[in-house]
N, C-alpha and C positions, 0 to 999 in steps of 0.2 A: 506496499499499499504507500503510494505517495506523499511525503510529507504533508500537502494539499489536502489530499484526501483524509488523513489522519487528523487534521485541524476542523476540517468541515464535520467530521463524526464527532469529535468531541464537540463542537459547537452544539451539534443537533441533539447529543445525549443531555446538555447542561440544561436548554431550552426545554426539553419532554421533561426531563425530571422539574424544571420548575412546575411544569403545567401539572404536575402530578400531585407534585406539596400540596401548589395551589388549590386545585379540584379537591384532595382532600380534608381540606379546613375548611373550603367552602360547603361541601355536604355535612361535614360535622358540625357545623355553626347553623345550616337548617336543620340539622337534628334539632341542636340544641337548643332552640329555638321554640319548639316542641315537646320538648321533655321537661322533667322538673327531677335533680333540678337541674339549671341552664348551666350554672357558672361549672358545676363540676362536670360536666362532658366535655365542654368546652376546654376546660384546663387542662385533658385526661390527653384529647386530641393534639394539644398544643405542645404537651410533653414529649408526646410518640415522637412528632417532627422533630422537636430538638434533637431527642435522641439520635434518632435515623441520620439528622442531618452532620450533627456535632458530636455523641458521644456524651459521656459523663464523669465527673472531675474526680471518680474513683475509680478509674480503668478501664471503661469499655468504652471503646475505639465506637467512630461511628458507621452502625450498620449499612448505611449503604455503600460502605467503601467496598464491601464485597457481596453485597448482595443489591443493591444498587437501591435506588428511592422507590422502585416499584417491585421488588422484591424477584426479579427474573435473573438477576447475577450474571454471570459474564456470558454462558451459555457453554461453557467450557466443561462446567459436570466438577471442578474441583469445589465448586459452593452448592448448595441446595436451590431450587425455586422456593420460594414461602408464600409466593403471592395467590390469594386463595387457597391457603392451605387452612386447616382447622386451626380456629382460634386456641380452642383446648389443649389442641398440640403442642403446638409452638410453645404457651406458656410452659405446658409439661416437661417438655425440653429443656428449654431455659434453667428449668429449675433443677433439673438431672443433672446439668453442664454446671451448677453452679456448685451441687452437694456432691460433685465428682460419684455419681452413679452412672454419670456418661462421659468420657475422660475422650477430650480433646484438648492440646496443646492451645490450642487458638480460641476457642469459645471458652473455654473452663475461665481465664480470668477476665473476660467481660461481661460472663455471665456473673459471675463475683460482684460485679462492678454495677450491679440494677439490684435496686428496691424492688420489693414486690409489686407496687402499684407500676414502676416502669416498666418492669415484665410485662404486667398487664396491656400495657399501653403499648408497648411496642408487636404485641400479638394481635394485638386487634388492628392495629394500624397494617401490617401485612394481608392479614387475613382478609381484609376490608378491598385489596386489590385486586386484580387482574389484568395480569400483562400481557403485551405483544408479544408472544412464542417466539424466540430464535430458530432456524431452519435445521428439523433434524436430519444427522448423515445419512445417506441411504444405506436400506438393511434389506438383504437378500432374500428371496422367498423363504427358502431353508430355513435359514435361522428365525424369520419372523415364524413360520410356522412353527417351528417347536417351544417359541417364547410363547407363542399363543396356546399350547399343549399344556405348558405348565400352568400358566397364569388361569386357565378355565380347567383345568381339569386336575394339574398336579400331577404326581408321580408316585402312585401307590405302591409300588416295588420298591421305593424308599421312605415310604411314609410320608412322603410329602404332600398336604392336600393343597387344594388350589389358592393360590394367591386369594383371587377375587370372592375365596369364600370369608376372610375377613376385610380385607380394601374397596370389596363391593365391586359388581360392575363396572366393567373396565379398567379398574383400577382407583374409581373413581372417589374413593374413602367413605369414610363415616363420622362425620364430624360431629353428629352428637356424642358418639362415645369417645371421642379422638383419635379415631384410626385416621393416620396420614393416606392423601391421594397418592399413587403411584403412577396414573396416567399422566402423561406430560413431564412428569421430573426426569433431569438428564439421565443417561442411562449409565454415564461414569460416579455418578453418585451414586445410584442404586448398587453398582456392584462393590464399590469401596466401603457402604453399610454393610452389605451381608459379609463381606471378610470382618468387617467390625464385632459382629456378629459371633462369629466364626472366633474370634478372638478374644472374645472377652471383655472386649470397650465398650460396647454397646451391651448390655441386659435386657433380655425379655423371654419369656416363659414361650409364649408365640411362635416365636422366630427360632430359637435353638432347634429342632428337628433340621425345618430348610434349610439354614444356614452352613450344618455340618453335613445332610447328606445331599444335596443339591452338588453336582459337579460341575466343574467349568463351566463347560459346556453350555450346561442349562441355564447358569446362572449368567452367562453373558445373553445368552437368546432369551430368556423374562425379561431384563434390565434393559436390551434395545427395543423389545415388543412394545412397554411400558410407555418407554421415550416416544414412541409413534403413535400413542394411543389419544384420542384426544381429553385435552384439558377440561376438568370439571368447571361449571360455572360458579361465582361467587354463589354462597347460601347465605 
């Protein structure tokens, strides 16, 4: 990419980020005019935007550095999509990072730098967004079909149930129960998280068997399949 193109892209991202933040605040202000108490909702919205843009003085860096203002991250899969994710799930994971139940060298100090009300505000902020997705990389029909098989049927020969039995049709998630969506999530991120479950850096009774029993080919295929799946609408 040329320097000119890079500059144009940077300016575009900054403009879009500004529009997103302004739209969020405007929407929350509208809500606050109808809700009670008004001031509490407005303050929570402003708190979320400030943390996303600037971080906190207690060690939490700005969320937008890695996840973007809209929650789409950078498309590489090094950081997950947060937009439209279950508010309950996002808040729960931040608290797991803070307590050490979920281990991550980058996220643990950030989560520890957030108070409870700040965690809830940030979780609500990203849950309310629906970003324009980055283009997914092409996946062969063979890989897609294998991934679909694991997602929709599972593999009873190794005691792995269908991913969709917990994560919902098309990997849309179950926001009420705090089960995250997988549909539209980055393949690289999904593969890494299965490895984290396998190695004990993340703990989940439901994920223990799939993480340990699926082979590498199945993991790659199901992760690629879900990245290609339609993103759920913001609930």
